[in-house]
HTML snippet that shows the backbone in 3Dmol.js (N, CA, C, O; Angstrom):
<script src="https://3Dmol.org/build/3Dmol-min.js"></script>
<div id="view" style="width:600px;height:400px;position:relative"></div>
<script>
const pdb = `
ATOM      1  N   UNK A   1       0.854  -1.177   0.000  1.00  0.00           N
ATOM      2  CA  UNK A   1       0.000   0.000   0.000  1.00  0.00           C
ATOM      3  C   UNK A   1       0.895   1.234   0.000  1.00  0.00           C
ATOM      4  O   UNK A   1       1.903   1.285   0.706  1.00  0.00           O
ATOM      5  N   UNK A   2       0.518   2.217  -0.792  1.00  0.00           N
ATOM      6  CA  UNK A   2       1.233   3.501  -0.834  1.00  0.00           C
ATOM      7  C   UNK A   2       0.298   4.566  -0.270  1.00  0.00           C
ATOM      8  O   UNK A   2      -0.816   4.748  -0.760  1.00  0.00           O
ATOM      9  N   UNK A   3       0.761   5.268   0.766  1.00  0.00           N
ATOM     10  CA  UNK A   3      -0.011   6.334   1.398  1.00  0.00           C
ATOM     11  C   UNK A   3       0.550   7.680   0.949  1.00  0.00           C
ATOM     12  O   UNK A   3       1.748   7.930   1.081  1.00  0.00           O
ATOM     13  N   UNK A   4      -0.305   8.537   0.425  1.00  0.00           N
ATOM     14  CA  UNK A   4       0.071   9.893   0.023  1.00  0.00           C
ATOM     15  C   UNK A   4      -0.222  10.809   1.206  1.00  0.00           C
ATOM     16  O   UNK A   4      -1.378  10.955   1.603  1.00  0.00           O
ATOM     17  N   UNK A   5       0.817  11.429   1.774  1.00  0.00           N
ATOM     18  CA  UNK A   5       0.654  12.219   2.990  1.00  0.00           C
ATOM     19  C   UNK A   5       1.217  13.623   2.861  1.00  0.00           C
ATOM     20  O   UNK A   5       2.278  13.833   2.272  1.00  0.00           O
ATOM     21  N   UNK A   6       0.492  14.580   3.420  1.00  0.00           N
ATOM     22  CA  UNK A   6       0.999  15.939   3.524  1.00  0.00           C
ATOM     23  C   UNK A   6       1.992  15.988   4.670  1.00  0.00           C
ATOM     24  O   UNK A   6       1.816  15.317   5.686  1.00  0.00           O
ATOM     25  N   UNK A   7       3.041  16.789   4.499  1.00  0.00           N
ATOM     26  CA  UNK A   7       4.076  16.893   5.532  1.00  0.00           C
ATOM     27  C   UNK A   7       4.526  18.350   5.616  1.00  0.00           C
ATOM     28  O   UNK A   7       4.971  18.923   4.621  1.00  0.00           O
ATOM     29  N   UNK A   8       4.413  18.940   6.784  1.00  0.00           N
ATOM     30  CA  UNK A   8       4.794  20.339   6.961  1.00  0.00           C
ATOM     31  C   UNK A   8       6.283  20.516   6.680  1.00  0.00           C
ATOM     32  O   UNK A   8       7.066  19.592   6.898  1.00  0.00           O
ATOM     33  N   UNK A   9       6.683  21.697   6.195  1.00  0.00           N
ATOM     34  CA  UNK A   9       8.062  21.928   5.750  1.00  0.00           C
ATOM     35  C   UNK A   9       9.154  21.537   6.742  1.00  0.00           C
ATOM     36  O   UNK A   9      10.123  20.890   6.345  1.00  0.00           O
ATOM     37  N   UNK A  10       9.032  21.903   8.008  1.00  0.00           N
ATOM     38  CA  UNK A  10      10.116  21.598   8.956  1.00  0.00           C
ATOM     39  C   UNK A  10      10.306  20.090   9.116  1.00  0.00           C
ATOM     40  O   UNK A  10      11.433  19.620   9.273  1.00  0.00           O
ATOM     41  N   UNK A  11       9.216  19.335   9.078  1.00  0.00           N
ATOM     42  CA  UNK A  11       9.308  17.879   9.225  1.00  0.00           C
ATOM     43  C   UNK A  11       9.743  17.228   7.915  1.00  0.00           C
ATOM     44  O   UNK A  11      10.508  16.263   7.919  1.00  0.00           O
ATOM     45  N   UNK A  12       9.257  17.757   6.802  1.00  0.00           N
ATOM     46  CA  UNK A  12       9.650  17.254   5.487  1.00  0.00           C
ATOM     47  C   UNK A  12      11.160  17.380   5.307  1.00  0.00           C
ATOM     48  O   UNK A  12      11.823  16.433   4.883  1.00  0.00           O
ATOM     49  N   UNK A  13      11.697  18.557   5.632  1.00  0.00           N
ATOM     50  CA  UNK A  13      13.137  18.789   5.477  1.00  0.00           C
ATOM     51  C   UNK A  13      13.940  17.874   6.401  1.00  0.00           C
ATOM     52  O   UNK A  13      15.011  17.400   6.022  1.00  0.00           O
ATOM     53  N   UNK A  14      13.435  17.626   7.601  1.00  0.00           N
ATOM     54  CA  UNK A  14      14.136  16.740   8.537  1.00  0.00           C
ATOM     55  C   UNK A  14      14.183  15.312   8.001  1.00  0.00           C
ATOM     56  O   UNK A  14      15.184  14.619   8.185  1.00  0.00           O
ATOM     57  N   UNK A  15      13.112  14.861   7.340  1.00  0.00           N
ATOM     58  CA  UNK A  15      13.124  13.535   6.711  1.00  0.00           C
ATOM     59  C   UNK A  15      14.075  13.549   5.514  1.00  0.00           C
ATOM     60  O   UNK A  15      14.868  12.626   5.330  1.00  0.00           O
ATOM     61  N   UNK A  16      13.989  14.588   4.716  1.00  0.00           N
ATOM     62  CA  UNK A  16      14.823  14.702   3.528  1.00  0.00           C
ATOM     63  C   UNK A  16      16.308  14.608   3.869  1.00  0.00           C
ATOM     64  O   UNK A  16      17.068  13.946   3.162  1.00  0.00           O
ATOM     65  N   UNK A  17      16.720  15.269   4.950  1.00  0.00           N
ATOM     66  CA  UNK A  17      18.129  15.284   5.331  1.00  0.00           C
ATOM     67  C   UNK A  17      18.471  14.211   6.370  1.00  0.00           C
ATOM     68  O   UNK A  17      19.501  14.274   7.041  1.00  0.00           O
ATOM     69  N   UNK A  18      17.584  13.235   6.478  1.00  0.00           N
ATOM     70  CA  UNK A  18      17.807  12.029   7.294  1.00  0.00           C
ATOM     71  C   UNK A  18      17.971  12.314   8.780  1.00  0.00           C
ATOM     72  O   UNK A  18      18.626  11.543   9.482  1.00  0.00           O
ATOM     73  N   UNK A  19      17.394  13.397   9.271  1.00  0.00           N
ATOM     74  CA  UNK A  19      17.425  13.713  10.694  1.00  0.00           C
ATOM     75  C   UNK A  19      16.231  13.096  11.416  1.00  0.00           C
ATOM     76  O   UNK A  19      16.325  12.737  12.590  1.00  0.00           O
ATOM     77  N   UNK A  20      15.126  12.976  10.718  1.00  0.00           N
ATOM     78  CA  UNK A  20      13.883  12.424  11.278  1.00  0.00           C
ATOM     79  C   UNK A  20      13.626  11.087  10.596  1.00  0.00           C
ATOM     80  O   UNK A  20      13.454  11.025   9.378  1.00  0.00           O
ATOM     81  N   UNK A  21      13.601  10.017  11.387  1.00  0.00           N
ATOM     82  CA  UNK A  21      13.450   8.674  10.838  1.00  0.00           C
ATOM     83  C   UNK A  21      12.195   7.994  11.357  1.00  0.00           C
ATOM     84  O   UNK A  21      12.136   6.770  11.473  1.00  0.00           O
ATOM     85  N   UNK A  22      11.190   8.809  11.669  1.00  0.00           N
ATOM     86  CA  UNK A  22       9.919   8.275  12.158  1.00  0.00           C
ATOM     87  C   UNK A  22       8.802   9.218  11.722  1.00  0.00           C
ATOM     88  O   UNK A  22       9.046  10.365  11.347  1.00  0.00           O
ATOM     89  N   UNK A  23       7.597   8.720  11.777  1.00  0.00           N
ATOM     90  CA  UNK A  23       6.426   9.525  11.437  1.00  0.00           C
ATOM     91  C   UNK A  23       5.326   9.149  12.427  1.00  0.00           C
ATOM     92  O   UNK A  23       5.050   7.967  12.634  1.00  0.00           O
ATOM     93  N   UNK A  24       4.699  10.155  13.039  1.00  0.00           N
ATOM     94  CA  UNK A  24       3.575   9.927  13.941  1.00  0.00           C
ATOM     95  C   UNK A  24       2.316  10.414  13.233  1.00  0.00           C
ATOM     96  O   UNK A  24       2.245  11.550  12.765  1.00  0.00           O
ATOM     97  N   UNK A  25       1.341   9.541  13.168  1.00  0.00           N
ATOM     98  CA  UNK A  25       0.101   9.863  12.473  1.00  0.00           C
ATOM     99  C   UNK A  25      -1.105   9.306  13.214  1.00  0.00           C
ATOM    100  O   UNK A  25      -0.995   8.350  13.982  1.00  0.00           O
ATOM    101  N   UNK A  26      -2.252   9.918  12.971  1.00  0.00           N
ATOM    102  CA  UNK A  26      -3.513   9.397  13.489  1.00  0.00           C
ATOM    103  C   UNK A  26      -4.048   8.391  12.476  1.00  0.00           C
ATOM    104  O   UNK A  26      -4.039   8.645  11.271  1.00  0.00           O
ATOM    105  N   UNK A  27      -4.506   7.266  12.966  1.00  0.00           N
ATOM    106  CA  UNK A  27      -5.085   6.238  12.090  1.00  0.00           C
ATOM    107  C   UNK A  27      -6.601   6.395  12.105  1.00  0.00           C
ATOM    108  O   UNK A  27      -7.308   5.583  12.702  1.00  0.00           O
ATOM    109  N   UNK A  28      -7.097   7.436  11.450  1.00  0.00           N
ATOM    110  CA  UNK A  28      -8.545   7.631  11.432  1.00  0.00           C
ATOM    111  C   UNK A  28      -9.184   7.158  10.136  1.00  0.00           C
ATOM    112  O   UNK A  28     -10.288   6.615  10.156  1.00  0.00           O
ATOM    113  N   UNK A  29      -8.520   7.353   9.030  1.00  0.00           N
ATOM    114  CA  UNK A  29      -9.102   6.956   7.748  1.00  0.00           C
ATOM    115  C   UNK A  29      -8.268   5.906   7.018  1.00  0.00           C
ATOM    116  O   UNK A  29      -8.556   5.574   5.869  1.00  0.00           O
ATOM    117  N   UNK A  30      -7.244   5.389   7.676  1.00  0.00           N
ATOM    118  CA  UNK A  30      -6.379   4.383   7.057  1.00  0.00           C
ATOM    119  C   UNK A  30      -5.647   3.612   8.145  1.00  0.00           C
ATOM    120  O   UNK A  30      -5.547   4.063   9.286  1.00  0.00           O
ATOM    121  N   UNK A  31      -5.142   2.451   7.776  1.00  0.00           N
ATOM    122  CA  UNK A  31      -4.353   1.618   8.681  1.00  0.00           C
ATOM    123  C   UNK A  31      -2.960   1.484   8.085  1.00  0.00           C
ATOM    124  O   UNK A  31      -2.807   1.164   6.906  1.00  0.00           O
ATOM    125  N   UNK A  32      -1.960   1.728   8.894  1.00  0.00           N
ATOM    126  CA  UNK A  32      -0.570   1.612   8.458  1.00  0.00           C
ATOM    127  C   UNK A  32      -0.022   0.256   8.897  1.00  0.00           C
ATOM    128  O   UNK A  32      -0.287  -0.198  10.010  1.00  0.00           O
ATOM    129  N   UNK A  33       0.745  -0.386   8.013  1.00  0.00           N
ATOM    130  CA  UNK A  33       1.362  -1.663   8.349  1.00  0.00           C
ATOM    131  C   UNK A  33       2.804  -1.684   7.873  1.00  0.00           C
ATOM    132  O   UNK A  33       3.194  -0.939   6.974  1.00  0.00           O
ATOM    133  N   UNK A  34       3.590  -2.561   8.500  1.00  0.00           N
ATOM    134  CA  UNK A  34       4.974  -2.745   8.084  1.00  0.00           C
ATOM    135  C   UNK A  34       5.010  -3.134   6.614  1.00  0.00           C
ATOM    136  O   UNK A  34       4.241  -3.990   6.177  1.00  0.00           O
ATOM    137  N   UNK A  35       5.898  -2.511   5.852  1.00  0.00           N
ATOM    138  CA  UNK A  35       6.003  -2.771   4.419  1.00  0.00           C
ATOM    139  C   UNK A  35       5.259  -1.771   3.560  1.00  0.00           C
ATOM    140  O   UNK A  35       5.464  -1.727   2.347  1.00  0.00           O
ATOM    141  N   UNK A  36       4.387  -0.955   4.173  1.00  0.00           N
ATOM    142  CA  UNK A  36       3.705   0.099   3.422  1.00  0.00           C
ATOM    143  C   UNK A  36       4.718   1.165   3.010  1.00  0.00           C
ATOM    144  O   UNK A  36       5.780   1.303   3.616  1.00  0.00           O
ATOM    145  N   UNK A  37       4.367   1.909   1.973  1.00  0.00           N
ATOM    146  CA  UNK A  37       5.182   3.036   1.532  1.00  0.00           C
ATOM    147  C   UNK A  37       4.483   4.340   1.904  1.00  0.00           C
ATOM    148  O   UNK A  37       3.259   4.445   1.822  1.00  0.00           O
ATOM    149  N   UNK A  38       5.269   5.328   2.314  1.00  0.00           N
ATOM    150  CA  UNK A  38       4.760   6.668   2.569  1.00  0.00           C
ATOM    151  C   UNK A  38       5.362   7.604   1.538  1.00  0.00           C
ATOM    152  O   UNK A  38       6.582   7.733   1.446  1.00  0.00           O
ATOM    153  N   UNK A  39       4.519   8.250   0.774  1.00  0.00           N
ATOM    154  CA  UNK A  39       4.963   9.315  -0.126  1.00  0.00           C
ATOM    155  C   UNK A  39       4.659  10.627   0.584  1.00  0.00           C
ATOM    156  O   UNK A  39       3.503  11.039   0.678  1.00  0.00           O
ATOM    157  N   UNK A  40       5.705  11.280   1.082  1.00  0.00           N
ATOM    158  CA  UNK A  40       5.553  12.525   1.816  1.00  0.00           C
ATOM    159  C   UNK A  40       5.652  13.701   0.857  1.00  0.00           C
ATOM    160  O   UNK A  40       6.632  13.840   0.125  1.00  0.00           O
ATOM    161  N   UNK A  41       4.625  14.547   0.869  1.00  0.00           N
ATOM    162  CA  UNK A  41       4.558  15.732   0.010  1.00  0.00           C
ATOM    163  C   UNK A  41       4.635  16.959   0.907  1.00  0.00           C
ATOM    164  O   UNK A  41       3.843  17.109   1.837  1.00  0.00           O
ATOM    165  N   UNK A  42       5.594  17.834   0.622  1.00  0.00           N
ATOM    166  CA  UNK A  42       5.736  19.032   1.452  1.00  0.00           C
ATOM    167  C   UNK A  42       4.516  19.936   1.280  1.00  0.00           C
ATOM    168  O   UNK A  42       4.158  20.313   0.165  1.00  0.00           O
ATOM    169  N   UNK A  43       3.890  20.273   2.402  1.00  0.00           N
ATOM    170  CA  UNK A  43       2.659  21.066   2.432  1.00  0.00           C
ATOM    171  C   UNK A  43       2.866  22.280   3.325  1.00  0.00           C
ATOM    172  O   UNK A  43       3.286  22.151   4.475  1.00  0.00           O
ATOM    173  N   UNK A  44       2.573  23.447   2.797  1.00  0.00           N
ATOM    174  CA  UNK A  44       2.710  24.678   3.569  1.00  0.00           C
ATOM    175  C   UNK A  44       1.376  25.011   4.244  1.00  0.00           C
ATOM    176  O   UNK A  44       0.393  25.285   3.555  1.00  0.00           O
ATOM    177  N   UNK A  45       1.328  24.990   5.583  1.00  0.00           N
ATOM    178  CA  UNK A  45       0.075  25.341   6.253  1.00  0.00           C
ATOM    179  C   UNK A  45      -0.264  26.831   6.112  1.00  0.00           C
ATOM    180  O   UNK A  45      -1.429  27.216   6.213  1.00  0.00           O
ATOM    181  N   UNK A  46       0.750  27.663   5.880  1.00  0.00           N
ATOM    182  CA  UNK A  46       0.494  29.100   5.721  1.00  0.00           C
ATOM    183  C   UNK A  46      -0.251  29.397   4.418  1.00  0.00           C
ATOM    184  O   UNK A  46      -1.200  30.181   4.398  1.00  0.00           O
ATOM    185  N   UNK A  47       0.193  28.758   3.328  1.00  0.00           N
ATOM    186  CA  UNK A  47      -0.431  29.020   2.031  1.00  0.00           C
ATOM    187  C   UNK A  47      -1.494  27.973   1.682  1.00  0.00           C
ATOM    188  O   UNK A  47      -2.211  28.107   0.691  1.00  0.00           O
ATOM    189  N   UNK A  48      -1.583  26.923   2.519  1.00  0.00           N
ATOM    190  CA  UNK A  48      -2.503  25.809   2.278  1.00  0.00           C
ATOM    191  C   UNK A  48      -2.329  25.248   0.870  1.00  0.00           C
ATOM    192  O   UNK A  48      -3.294  25.038   0.135  1.00  0.00           O
ATOM    193  N   UNK A  49      -1.046  25.010   0.519  1.00  0.00           N
ATOM    194  CA  UNK A  49      -0.745  24.449  -0.798  1.00  0.00           C
ATOM    195  C   UNK A  49       0.549  23.638  -0.719  1.00  0.00           C
ATOM    196  O   UNK A  49       1.336  23.767   0.219  1.00  0.00           O
ATOM    197  N   UNK A  50       0.737  22.805  -1.732  1.00  0.00           N
ATOM    198  CA  UNK A  50       1.971  22.031  -1.820  1.00  0.00           C
ATOM    199  C   UNK A  50       3.102  22.934  -2.294  1.00  0.00           C
ATOM    200  O   UNK A  50       2.878  23.899  -3.025  1.00  0.00           O
ATOM    201  N   UNK A  51       4.314  22.609  -1.872  1.00  0.00           N
ATOM    202  CA  UNK A  51       5.482  23.353  -2.339  1.00  0.00           C
ATOM    203  C   UNK A  51       5.993  22.675  -3.611  1.00  0.00           C
ATOM    204  O   UNK A  51       5.391  21.718  -4.099  1.00  0.00           O
ATOM    205  N   UNK A  52       7.098  23.174  -4.136  1.00  0.00           N
ATOM    206  CA  UNK A  52       7.674  22.597  -5.357  1.00  0.00           C
ATOM    207  C   UNK A  52       8.637  21.449  -5.079  1.00  0.00           C
ATOM    208  O   UNK A  52       9.257  20.928  -6.005  1.00  0.00           O
ATOM    209  N   UNK A  53       8.771  21.048  -3.810  1.00  0.00           N
ATOM    210  CA  UNK A  53       9.677  19.956  -3.464  1.00  0.00           C
ATOM    211  C   UNK A  53       9.171  18.633  -4.040  1.00  0.00           C
ATOM    212  O   UNK A  53       7.971  18.361  -4.051  1.00  0.00           O
ATOM    213  N   UNK A  54      10.106  17.828  -4.511  1.00  0.00           N
ATOM    214  CA  UNK A  54       9.781  16.488  -4.998  1.00  0.00           C
ATOM    215  C   UNK A  54       9.381  15.625  -3.795  1.00  0.00           C
ATOM    216  O   UNK A  54      10.033  15.700  -2.754  1.00  0.00           O
ATOM    217  N   UNK A  55       8.328  14.809  -3.912  1.00  0.00           N
ATOM    218  CA  UNK A  55       7.925  13.946  -2.795  1.00  0.00           C
ATOM    219  C   UNK A  55       9.047  12.986  -2.392  1.00  0.00           C
ATOM    220  O   UNK A  55       9.893  12.609  -3.204  1.00  0.00           O
ATOM    221  N   UNK A  56       9.027  12.607  -1.119  1.00  0.00           N
ATOM    222  CA  UNK A  56       9.983  11.658  -0.568  1.00  0.00           C
ATOM    223  C   UNK A  56       9.247  10.350  -0.306  1.00  0.00           C
ATOM    224  O   UNK A  56       8.184  10.355   0.315  1.00  0.00           O
ATOM    225  N   UNK A  57       9.797   9.229  -0.771  1.00  0.00           N
ATOM    226  CA  UNK A  57       9.200   7.922  -0.493  1.00  0.00           C
ATOM    227  C   UNK A  57      10.036   7.197   0.557  1.00  0.00           C
ATOM    228  O   UNK A  57      11.256   7.081   0.439  1.00  0.00           O
ATOM    229  N   UNK A  58       9.347   6.715   1.582  1.00  0.00           N
ATOM    230  CA  UNK A  58       9.966   5.890   2.622  1.00  0.00           C
ATOM    231  C   UNK A  58       9.112   4.642   2.822  1.00  0.00           C
ATOM    232  O   UNK A  58       7.920   4.632   2.514  1.00  0.00           O
ATOM    233  N   UNK A  59       9.745   3.587   3.344  1.00  0.00           N
ATOM    234  CA  UNK A  59       9.034   2.351   3.645  1.00  0.00           C
ATOM    235  C   UNK A  59       8.876   2.265   5.166  1.00  0.00           C
ATOM    236  O   UNK A  59       9.780   2.632   5.917  1.00  0.00           O
ATOM    237  N   UNK A  60       7.718   1.777   5.602  1.00  0.00           N
ATOM    238  CA  UNK A  60       7.453   1.598   7.032  1.00  0.00           C
ATOM    239  C   UNK A  60       8.121   0.305   7.475  1.00  0.00           C
ATOM    240  O   UNK A  60       7.809  -0.771   6.966  1.00  0.00           O
ATOM    241  N   UNK A  61       9.050   0.417   8.433  1.00  0.00           N
ATOM    242  CA  UNK A  61       9.778  -0.766   8.901  1.00  0.00           C
ATOM    243  C   UNK A  61       9.269  -1.271  10.239  1.00  0.00           C
ATOM    244  O   UNK A  61       9.545  -2.412  10.611  1.00  0.00           O
ATOM    245  N   UNK A  62       8.524  -0.438  10.979  1.00  0.00           N
ATOM    246  CA  UNK A  62       7.968  -0.847  12.259  1.00  0.00           C
ATOM    247  C   UNK A  62       6.815   0.087  12.600  1.00  0.00           C
ATOM    248  O   UNK A  62       6.862   1.276  12.285  1.00  0.00           O
ATOM    249  N   UNK A  63       5.777  -0.451  13.246  1.00  0.00           N
ATOM    250  CA  UNK A  63       4.623   0.359  13.657  1.00  0.00           C
ATOM    251  C   UNK A  63       4.381   0.152  15.152  1.00  0.00           C
ATOM    252  O   UNK A  63       4.220  -0.980  15.609  1.00  0.00           O
ATOM    253  N   UNK A  64       4.356   1.250  15.908  1.00  0.00           N
ATOM    254  CA  UNK A  64       4.017   1.233  17.326  1.00  0.00           C
ATOM    255  C   UNK A  64       2.648   1.880  17.464  1.00  0.00           C
ATOM    256  O   UNK A  64       2.436   2.995  16.987  1.00  0.00           O
ATOM    257  N   UNK A  65       1.718   1.186  18.115  1.00  0.00           N
ATOM    258  CA  UNK A  65       0.351   1.685  18.242  1.00  0.00           C
ATOM    259  C   UNK A  65      -0.038   1.941  19.694  1.00  0.00           C
ATOM    260  O   UNK A  65       0.300   1.167  20.591  1.00  0.00           O
ATOM    261  N   UNK A  66      -0.751   3.038  19.904  1.00  0.00           N
ATOM    262  CA  UNK A  66      -1.501   3.304  21.123  1.00  0.00           C
ATOM    263  C   UNK A  66      -0.783   3.194  22.457  1.00  0.00           C
ATOM    264  O   UNK A  66       0.433   3.348  22.568  1.00  0.00           O
ATOM    265  N   UNK A  67      -1.607   2.920  23.466  1.00  0.00           N
ATOM    266  CA  UNK A  67      -1.186   2.878  24.861  1.00  0.00           C
ATOM    267  C   UNK A  67      -0.127   1.810  25.096  1.00  0.00           C
ATOM    268  O   UNK A  67      -0.164   0.773  24.434  1.00  0.00           O
ATOM    269  N   UNK A  68       0.797   2.017  25.996  1.00  0.00           N
ATOM    270  CA  UNK A  68       0.904   3.150  26.921  1.00  0.00           C
ATOM    271  C   UNK A  68       1.752   4.305  26.387  1.00  0.00           C
ATOM    272  O   UNK A  68       1.940   5.303  27.082  1.00  0.00           O
ATOM    273  N   UNK A  69       2.267   4.181  25.156  1.00  0.00           N
ATOM    274  CA  UNK A  69       3.208   5.195  24.657  1.00  0.00           C
ATOM    275  C   UNK A  69       2.577   6.294  23.816  1.00  0.00           C
ATOM    276  O   UNK A  69       3.122   7.394  23.728  1.00  0.00           O
ATOM    277  N   UNK A  70       1.439   6.012  23.201  1.00  0.00           N
ATOM    278  CA  UNK A  70       0.763   6.986  22.344  1.00  0.00           C
ATOM    279  C   UNK A  70      -0.721   7.003  22.677  1.00  0.00           C
ATOM    280  O   UNK A  70      -1.252   6.012  23.178  1.00  0.00           O
ATOM    281  N   UNK A  71      -1.398   8.113  22.407  1.00  0.00           N
ATOM    282  CA  UNK A  71      -2.852   8.117  22.590  1.00  0.00           C
ATOM    283  C   UNK A  71      -3.500   7.090  21.668  1.00  0.00           C
ATOM    284  O   UNK A  71      -2.975   6.787  20.596  1.00  0.00           O
ATOM    285  N   UNK A  72      -4.630   6.564  22.089  1.00  0.00           N
ATOM    286  CA  UNK A  72      -5.361   5.626  21.240  1.00  0.00           C
ATOM    287  C   UNK A  72      -5.624   6.256  19.875  1.00  0.00           C
ATOM    288  O   UNK A  72      -5.949   7.439  19.774  1.00  0.00           O
ATOM    289  N   UNK A  73      -5.481   5.456  18.840  1.00  0.00           N
ATOM    290  CA  UNK A  73      -5.736   5.932  17.488  1.00  0.00           C
ATOM    291  C   UNK A  73      -4.510   6.508  16.792  1.00  0.00           C
ATOM    292  O   UNK A  73      -4.590   6.889  15.624  1.00  0.00           O
ATOM    293  N   UNK A  74      -3.381   6.578  17.486  1.00  0.00           N
ATOM    294  CA  UNK A  74      -2.157   7.113  16.898  1.00  0.00           C
ATOM    295  C   UNK A  74      -1.119   6.018  16.722  1.00  0.00           C
ATOM    296  O   UNK A  74      -1.094   5.033  17.458  1.00  0.00           O
ATOM    297  N   UNK A  75      -0.255   6.218  15.717  1.00  0.00           N
ATOM    298  CA  UNK A  75       0.850   5.294  15.477  1.00  0.00           C
ATOM    299  C   UNK A  75       2.144   6.078  15.321  1.00  0.00           C
ATOM    300  O   UNK A  75       2.146   7.236  14.904  1.00  0.00           O
ATOM    301  N   UNK A  76       3.235   5.424  15.663  1.00  0.00           N
ATOM    302  CA  UNK A  76       4.568   5.931  15.374  1.00  0.00           C
ATOM    303  C   UNK A  76       5.207   4.902  14.449  1.00  0.00           C
ATOM    304  O   UNK A  76       5.318   3.728  14.801  1.00  0.00           O
ATOM    305  N   UNK A  77       5.624   5.340  13.274  1.00  0.00           N
ATOM    306  CA  UNK A  77       6.200   4.442  12.277  1.00  0.00           C
ATOM    307  C   UNK A  77       7.669   4.766  12.086  1.00  0.00           C
ATOM    308  O   UNK A  77       8.036   5.928  11.906  1.00  0.00           O
ATOM    309  N   UNK A  78       8.512   3.743  12.125  1.00  0.00           N
ATOM    310  CA  UNK A  78       9.910   3.972  11.768  1.00  0.00           C
ATOM    311  C   UNK A  78      10.025   3.886  10.259  1.00  0.00           C
ATOM    312  O   UNK A  78       9.368   3.067   9.616  1.00  0.00           O
ATOM    313  N   UNK A  79      10.873   4.749   9.700  1.00  0.00           N
ATOM    314  CA  UNK A  79      10.997   4.897   8.254  1.00  0.00           C
ATOM    315  C   UNK A  79      12.323   4.354   7.757  1.00  0.00           C
ATOM    316  O   UNK A  79      13.377   4.628   8.330  1.00  0.00           O
ATOM    317  N   UNK A  80      12.258   3.590   6.696  1.00  0.00           N
ATOM    318  CA  UNK A  80      13.455   3.074   6.063  1.00  0.00           C
ATOM    319  C   UNK A  80      13.561   3.595   4.649  1.00  0.00           C
ATOM    320  O   UNK A  80      12.593   4.110   4.087  1.00  0.00           O
ATOM    321  N   UNK A  81      14.740   3.458   4.080  1.00  0.00           N
ATOM    322  CA  UNK A  81      14.964   3.876   2.703  1.00  0.00           C
ATOM    323  C   UNK A  81      14.365   2.856   1.755  1.00  0.00           C
ATOM    324  O   UNK A  81      14.200   1.687   2.105  1.00  0.00           O
ATOM    325  N   UNK A  82      14.046   3.301   0.569  1.00  0.00           N
ATOM    326  CA  UNK A  82      13.437   2.454  -0.447  1.00  0.00           C
ATOM    327  C   UNK A  82      14.442   2.223  -1.550  1.00  0.00           C
ATOM    328  O   UNK A  82      15.001   3.174  -2.097  1.00  0.00           O
ATOM    329  N   UNK A  83      14.678   0.958  -1.884  1.00  0.00           N
ATOM    330  CA  UNK A  83      15.546   0.647  -3.002  1.00  0.00           C
ATOM    331  C   UNK A  83      14.788   0.942  -4.292  1.00  0.00           C
ATOM    332  O   UNK A  83      13.559   1.007  -4.291  1.00  0.00           O
ATOM    333  N   UNK A  84      15.513   1.118  -5.382  1.00  0.00           N
ATOM    334  CA  UNK A  84      14.870   1.419  -6.665  1.00  0.00           C
ATOM    335  C   UNK A  84      13.860   0.338  -7.036  1.00  0.00           C
ATOM    336  O   UNK A  84      12.741   0.659  -7.436  1.00  0.00           O
ATOM    337  N   UNK A  85      14.226  -0.915  -6.914  1.00  0.00           N
ATOM    338  CA  UNK A  85      13.341  -2.015  -7.281  1.00  0.00           C
ATOM    339  C   UNK A  85      12.124  -2.072  -6.357  1.00  0.00           C
ATOM    340  O   UNK A  85      11.004  -2.300  -6.813  1.00  0.00           O
ATOM    341  N   UNK A  86      12.348  -1.866  -5.065  1.00  0.00           N
ATOM    342  CA  UNK A  86      11.295  -1.946  -4.069  1.00  0.00           C
ATOM    343  C   UNK A  86      10.245  -0.845  -4.243  1.00  0.00           C
ATOM    344  O   UNK A  86       9.055  -1.086  -4.040  1.00  0.00           O
ATOM    345  N   UNK A  87      10.683   0.366  -4.618  1.00  0.00           N
ATOM    346  CA  UNK A  87       9.787   1.493  -4.703  1.00  0.00           C
ATOM    347  C   UNK A  87       9.052   1.670  -6.010  1.00  0.00           C
ATOM    348  O   UNK A  87       8.320   2.647  -6.172  1.00  0.00           O
ATOM    349  N   UNK A  88       9.222   0.764  -6.939  1.00  0.00           N
ATOM    350  CA  UNK A  88       8.579   0.900  -8.242  1.00  0.00           C
ATOM    351  C   UNK A  88       7.086   0.687  -8.160  1.00  0.00           C
ATOM    352  O   UNK A  88       6.394   0.768  -9.176  1.00  0.00           O
TER     353      UNK A  88
END
`;
const viewer = $3Dmol.createViewer("view");
viewer.addModel(pdb, "pdb");
viewer.setStyle({}, {cartoon: {color: "spectrum"}});
viewer.zoomTo();
viewer.render();
</script>
């Protein structure tokens, strides 16, 4: 499964430069699983539009759900790099 996600600039840049290797999201309209792909699109909340940055694709390598570490309905996903063959 490939999830298309908006990502605010400060977090997008941190993923881009490999400083942020996780993503926390609410699971309200979708379920995330290990092996899923995340296509992160830089989204500006000020202009309410996408920026010109190329999307970043990462693979979900681990999913942590809910209590006691996160509120119910939230997940923390660790992000891995995608090989060319894997991300096609």
